[in-house]
C-alpha atoms as one frame of an Amber mdcrd trajectory, in Angstrom:
protein
 108.414  98.403  66.146 109.988  94.863  65.794 110.765  93.526  62.414 110.806
  89.903  61.777 112.174  87.441  59.232 109.644  85.002  57.835 111.163  81.641
  58.360 110.971  79.927  61.829 113.889  77.851  61.061 116.090  80.880  60.078
 114.731  82.539  63.203 115.883  79.518  65.442 119.279  79.746  63.813 119.420
  83.481  64.421 118.330  82.775  68.129 121.275  80.464  68.557 123.575  82.833
  67.255 122.167  85.494  69.445 122.358  83.313  72.476 126.047  82.494  71.742
 127.170  85.945  71.948 128.499  87.254  75.419 128.847  90.924  76.404 132.152
  91.237  74.800 131.347  89.835  71.334 129.411  90.933  68.391 125.548  90.331
  68.289 123.145  89.790  65.591 120.371  91.741  64.042 117.462  90.122  62.505
 116.044  91.979  59.539 112.624  91.541  57.916 112.469  89.762  54.601 115.569
  87.747  55.070 117.753  90.715  54.098 120.690  89.411  56.087 122.350  89.327
  59.447 124.034  92.556  60.466 126.488  92.657  63.353 126.048  95.328  65.884
 128.633  96.417  68.656 126.963  94.603  71.541 123.683  92.789  71.984 123.789
  93.175  75.758 123.669  96.545  77.572 126.982  98.075  78.964 124.890 100.022
  81.492 125.609  98.740  85.074 123.083  99.068  87.952 123.587  97.318  91.114
 120.260  95.881  91.732 119.185  94.366  95.171 116.484  92.054  96.216 114.499
  94.965  97.464 112.595  97.476  95.548 112.819 101.203  95.979 110.117 102.875
  98.072 108.951 106.204  96.769 107.303 109.010  98.704 104.193 110.685  97.502
 104.674 114.297  96.114 100.911 115.023  96.313  97.821 113.396  97.602  94.383
 114.231  96.342  90.981 112.713  97.438  87.397 112.781  96.585  85.107 114.585
  98.895  83.571 111.387 100.113  86.957 109.704 100.573  85.926 106.851  98.179
  88.989 107.627  95.958  92.379 108.598  96.977  95.342 109.173  94.663  98.891
 109.557  95.769 101.005 111.194  93.170 104.224 109.234  93.212 107.380 110.148
  91.221 106.902 107.190  88.952 103.275 106.363  89.050  99.877 107.015  90.599
  98.992 105.153  93.793  95.135 104.849  93.866  92.956 103.499  96.489  89.260
 102.725  95.750  87.269 101.987  98.976  84.345  99.760  98.197  83.746  99.034
 101.961  82.406 102.590 102.330  80.580 103.034  99.059  78.695 101.175  96.339
  80.434 100.225  93.149  78.646 103.138  91.212  79.679 105.585  93.885  83.306
 104.577  93.803  83.436 104.760  89.996  81.828 108.256  89.920  84.207 109.361
  92.683  87.120 108.084  90.596  86.075 109.606  87.383  85.206 112.958  88.924
  88.403 113.181  90.864  90.522 112.576  87.641  88.607 115.221  85.695  88.917
 117.876  88.445  92.268 117.344  89.699  94.198 115.584  86.990  93.144 117.315
  83.712  96.340 116.367  81.981  95.195 112.634  82.114  92.507 113.647  79.398
  95.091 115.387  77.260  97.190 112.161  77.390  94.591 109.380  77.297  92.194
 110.518  74.578  94.872 110.621  71.785  96.211 107.346  73.104  92.784 105.714
  72.828  92.218 106.806  69.414  95.854 105.533  68.369  94.520 102.102  69.527
  91.302 102.463  67.595  93.109 103.373  64.431  95.374 100.268  64.891  92.528
  97.965  65.481  90.404  99.298  62.587  93.352  99.730  60.208  92.578 103.491
  60.334  89.094 102.975  58.828  86.197 103.160  61.431  83.012 104.720  62.304
  82.046 105.885  65.814  78.669 103.967  65.390  80.491 100.644  64.943  82.795
 101.280  67.904  79.912 102.341  70.072  78.008  99.198  69.407  80.959  96.998
  70.067  81.649  98.553  73.339  78.044  98.619  74.354  77.549  94.985  73.664
  80.619  94.149  75.773  79.420  96.439  78.535  76.123  94.648  78.654  77.976
  91.339  79.123  79.786  92.473  82.270  78.728  91.390  85.705  76.283  94.183
  87.018  78.602  95.305  89.723  81.286  96.063  87.206  79.034  97.600  84.801
  77.697  99.975  87.419  81.251 100.874  88.471  82.347 101.596  84.854  79.229
 103.775  84.116  79.830 105.694  87.267  83.464 106.246  86.151  82.312 107.320
  82.629  79.770 109.720  84.099  82.348 111.258  86.411  84.978 111.990  84.040
  83.037 112.892  80.976  80.779 115.601  82.769  77.892 114.911  80.219  80.018
 114.953  77.061  79.015 112.184  74.553  80.105 110.537  71.393  83.468 109.063
  70.035  85.263 112.045  68.499  88.831 113.006  68.917  88.165 116.603  70.190
  90.089 117.015  73.365  87.110 115.966  75.509  86.940 112.524  77.226  83.250
 111.462  76.567  81.098 108.881  78.288  81.487 106.415  75.369  85.322 106.911
  75.256  85.619 106.303  79.129  83.885 102.994  78.671  85.953 101.823  75.691
  89.110 102.532  77.601  88.042  99.857  80.037  88.082  97.143  77.375  91.144
  97.904  75.067  92.385  94.336  75.339  88.895  92.861  74.694  87.437  95.318
  72.088  90.574  96.523  70.490  93.824  94.629  71.284  96.960  94.556  73.080
 100.528  93.607  71.849 103.202  91.324  73.051 104.034  90.162  76.557 106.041
  87.436  78.303 106.458  85.975  81.758 108.592  83.596  83.836 108.004  81.952
  87.130 110.709  80.155  89.055 110.623  78.185  92.372 112.077  75.313  94.273
 115.492  74.298  93.003 115.591  77.368  90.736 115.468  79.991  93.481 117.820
  80.938  96.320 115.232  80.669  98.971 113.098  77.929  97.368 110.236  80.415
  97.379 108.465  81.442  94.106 109.424  84.435  92.035 107.208  85.425  89.169
 108.177  87.937  86.459 105.694  89.615  84.181 106.973  91.694  81.243 104.060
  93.922  79.863 104.800  94.842  76.291 102.207  97.248  75.296 101.565 100.182
  72.940 103.285 102.889  74.819 101.719 105.414  72.393 103.436 107.704  69.772
 104.394 110.145  72.633 104.902 107.461  75.303 101.593 108.434  76.685 101.268
 105.362  78.776 104.462 106.340  80.573 102.727 109.386  81.942  99.817 107.519
  83.388 101.154 104.299  85.100  99.130 103.365  88.010  98.746 100.886  90.909
  95.177 100.774  92.000  94.345  99.160  95.433  90.799  98.034  95.379  89.826
  97.839  99.120  86.913  95.395  99.561  87.479  93.141 102.643  88.311  89.590
 101.665  87.903  90.490  98.102  90.598  93.037  97.910  93.096  93.251  95.263
  95.680  95.443  93.528  95.679  96.161  89.739  98.808  97.306  88.085  98.140
  99.120  84.738  97.281 102.816  83.944  95.316 105.578  85.667  91.512 105.135
  85.110  91.472 101.476  84.361  89.081  99.199  86.400  89.795  95.909  84.478
  92.896  93.672  84.993  96.015  93.811  82.835  98.086  92.534  85.809  96.789
  92.012  89.291  97.282  90.401  92.587  94.902  89.687  95.516  95.637  89.698
  99.151  96.242  85.908  99.187  99.081  86.386  96.798  97.262  85.052  93.786
  98.870  86.867  90.818  97.585  86.963  87.326  98.265  88.803  84.126  97.147
  88.770  80.497  99.196  87.873  77.281  97.599  88.103  74.008  97.434  85.020
  71.741  94.674  85.524  69.063  94.058  82.873  66.277  96.696  81.576  63.956
  93.965  80.770  61.503  92.807  84.560  61.600  89.419  83.537  62.744  86.932
  86.457  62.625  86.635  88.658  65.629  83.223  87.981  67.424  81.839  90.130
  70.137  78.109  89.234  70.095  77.475  86.840  72.837  81.112  87.259  74.260
  82.430  88.850  77.367  85.382  90.659  78.570  88.194  88.419  79.829  89.818
  91.235  81.628  86.846  91.836  83.804  86.234  88.131  84.453  89.871  87.993
  85.673  89.112  90.635  87.997  86.063  88.691  89.321  88.438  85.570  89.494
  90.928  87.617  91.719  88.232  88.761  93.956  86.672  85.204  94.210  89.562
  82.691  94.398  92.369  82.268  96.948  94.462  79.758  95.022  96.170  80.033
  91.583  94.615  76.745  90.619  91.164  77.788  91.451  91.566  80.952  89.402
  93.128  79.147  86.528  90.398  76.505  86.405  87.771  79.129  86.520  89.210
  81.100  83.653  89.691  77.947  81.436  86.242  76.969  82.135  84.867  80.380
  80.995  87.314  80.755  78.086  84.997  79.778  75.295  82.940  83.007  75.889
  85.767  85.432  75.619  86.525  87.665  72.654  90.257  86.781  71.968  92.446
  83.667  72.595  94.851  84.580  75.322  97.327  83.200  77.908  97.265  84.152
  81.606 100.446  83.715  83.890  99.012  82.763  87.220 100.900  82.005  90.426
 100.656  81.778  94.093 102.953  80.662  96.855 102.414  77.020  95.916 101.782
  76.885  92.125 102.324  78.534  88.713 100.216  77.894  85.671  99.539  79.207
  82.208  95.947  79.276  81.407  95.787  78.790  77.677  92.301  80.268  77.082
  90.875  79.328  73.612  87.730  80.936  72.244  84.776  78.878  71.113  85.088
  79.940  67.442  88.550  78.295  67.324  87.934  75.286  69.593  84.711  74.272
  67.859  86.614  73.826  64.621  89.195  71.695  66.431  91.876  74.311  65.809
  92.708  74.862  69.529  91.789  73.968  73.111  91.689  75.572  76.518  94.231
  74.013  78.859  95.640  74.879  82.263  99.263  74.304  81.618 101.914  73.671
  84.268 105.674  72.792  84.175 104.783  69.107  83.700 102.391  69.593  80.604
 103.981  68.139  77.421 104.889  70.915  75.075 104.092  71.430  71.299 106.437
  69.694  68.908 109.591  71.713  67.955 109.974  73.687  71.212 111.545  72.481
  74.445 112.006  73.844  78.020 114.950  72.377  79.844 114.768  73.622  83.337
 113.053  72.224  86.345 110.854  74.164  88.725 110.069  76.994  86.205 107.334
  77.989  83.673 107.776  80.312  80.658 104.930  81.987  78.799 105.001  84.091
  75.553 102.275  84.988  73.142 101.449  81.493  71.906  99.817  78.364  73.190
 102.573  75.914  74.108 100.723  72.625  75.236 101.089  69.674  73.089  98.282
  69.445  70.469  97.061  72.900  70.809  97.073  75.770  68.292 100.651  76.326
  67.011 101.578  80.002  67.470 105.310  79.258  67.222 105.658  78.043  63.617
 106.103  81.197  61.538 106.508  83.445  64.633 110.187  84.218  65.166 109.111
  86.608  67.951 107.667  83.739  70.195 110.461  81.170  68.980 113.314  83.412
  70.010 111.945  84.833  73.242 111.084  81.347  74.475 114.442  80.283  73.544
 116.077  83.090  75.199 114.420  82.554  78.455 115.157  78.752  78.401 118.841
  79.517  78.010 119.020  82.414  80.553 117.424  80.127  83.153 119.904  77.363
  82.279 122.826  79.703  82.783 122.321  80.179  86.587 121.755  77.527  89.123
 119.464  79.510  91.530 117.912  82.935  91.139 117.234  85.631  93.713 114.946
  88.670  92.953 118.177  90.694  92.084 119.131  87.917  89.616 115.805  87.935
  88.011 116.200  91.845  87.527 119.483  91.242  86.027 118.171  88.580  83.689
 115.282  90.573  82.273 117.352  94.014  81.862 120.382  92.464  80.201 119.589
  93.352  76.612 120.015  96.738  74.871 116.576  97.994  74.443 117.118 100.291
  71.618 117.599  97.537  68.988 114.311  97.808  67.000 115.127  95.211  64.534
 116.183  92.591  67.230 113.764  90.155  68.819 114.249  91.318  72.337 112.651
  90.196  75.776 113.101  93.451  77.266 111.997  95.786  74.255 111.060  99.199
  73.439 107.488  98.237  74.323 108.196  96.811  77.796 105.863  99.345  79.632
 106.014  97.541  82.994 108.294  94.798  84.370 106.487  93.203  87.353 108.284
  91.127  89.967 106.328  89.187  92.546 108.449  87.839  95.410 106.697  85.230
  97.429 109.537  84.983  99.951 108.919  88.502 101.234 105.349  88.978  99.934
 106.228  92.094  97.990 105.453  93.315  94.469 107.946  95.507  92.531 107.402
  97.224  89.198 109.837  98.961  86.674 107.606 101.461  84.993 108.441 102.812
  81.516 108.210 106.556  82.025 107.712 109.599  79.703 111.239 108.954  78.189
 110.210 105.460  77.104 111.916 102.205  78.153 115.432 102.283  79.532 117.993
  99.520  79.622 118.330  99.372  83.603 115.085 100.810  85.030 114.480 101.147
  88.720 112.235  98.636  90.355 109.779 100.228  92.693 108.120  98.412  95.637
 104.279  99.087  95.058 102.293  96.456  97.053 102.488  93.745  99.745 100.589
  90.651 100.282 100.277  87.580 102.542 103.256  85.446 101.552
């Protein structure tokens, strides 16, 4: 877990010191509570990997299918490749096939996922919770979903639970637990993330490259690394691919066949506004609807900003297509109605909040804070946001133009195992996603059972219309 000092000013000074180091010099370790700056041997990794623009293509080691063919899962060396066929079955039937196939053919998933879910519950409720309270929260949010998604999730829960009910950590994945896992970001909470999009004068081809760094709770035993999944949702013109973990039907990161990519980044409320779920809806499921519905990044972004008051948590979305890149700064109504924040579709020309700067043309950076001028300030008092934004700004300045290979080198240059240092590529970087609009390919570096490594392999997992 990262530890941070309390002063933003000191954090900026530390960031400058960090950025000034090269691979042969000493680095800086930032300790909580202002306990001092401690040199370490090297801030940058010594590991060498000769990346290329292309991703590695894996071959399936096993293929399993539901009897009706609505769900097919290829077991790849690094992840599960799932295809859900909505062209041949209803939402409920596809969900049922998916849940049943996991329960019957991949029983290790339940052994992995149930403890992981309860770790998230304990964090969200500070280890003090009652099953009744959790069930009420998830039931209300389930009812808020569009009917087609509600039917699909209930079908999945029915299939994987085989009649088991209740929220109890007992080694059995119940109906209620299967529903709750579909709304971890909405009902519980994710952790840190960052994103970077480059285009035009900042890329070798002039075409867009978007990087998404998913920093997530890997679990005490790196459980998430055991269930990485790429889920192809086959549904005609509404087809899309979700990149997350096995069994999830919402969107943590996703891209549709038109090349519209979007992914969530937690923000929350600086003022610690009370969490409200009554009358709210899940932004991760609305993002899935938006990916199904819209063929442009702008259309998706405007839709999500327009709906943002009704979501459960303030959040950012990185959004890109071949022509545009945006950050949807989605502010919930309990914050915006008090004048404490606002929803904005930020682009590279949007003025930024006082005290931070982005000094690169044809590029956009997103961390876990709103950055548009006049919005909620999530930088002051947050060294994590300040330092990561500063690092990305400096790294992009250091190279005139980037290829996919260069972006891989950029995000994997740090030593991951520096737990007191504010890293971009950290011990929580569960998935590094690279979207290459020149070739129409998506590559992912997955954290595996061993956790995050300094120089992971980037696997080609999907293609789209560039």
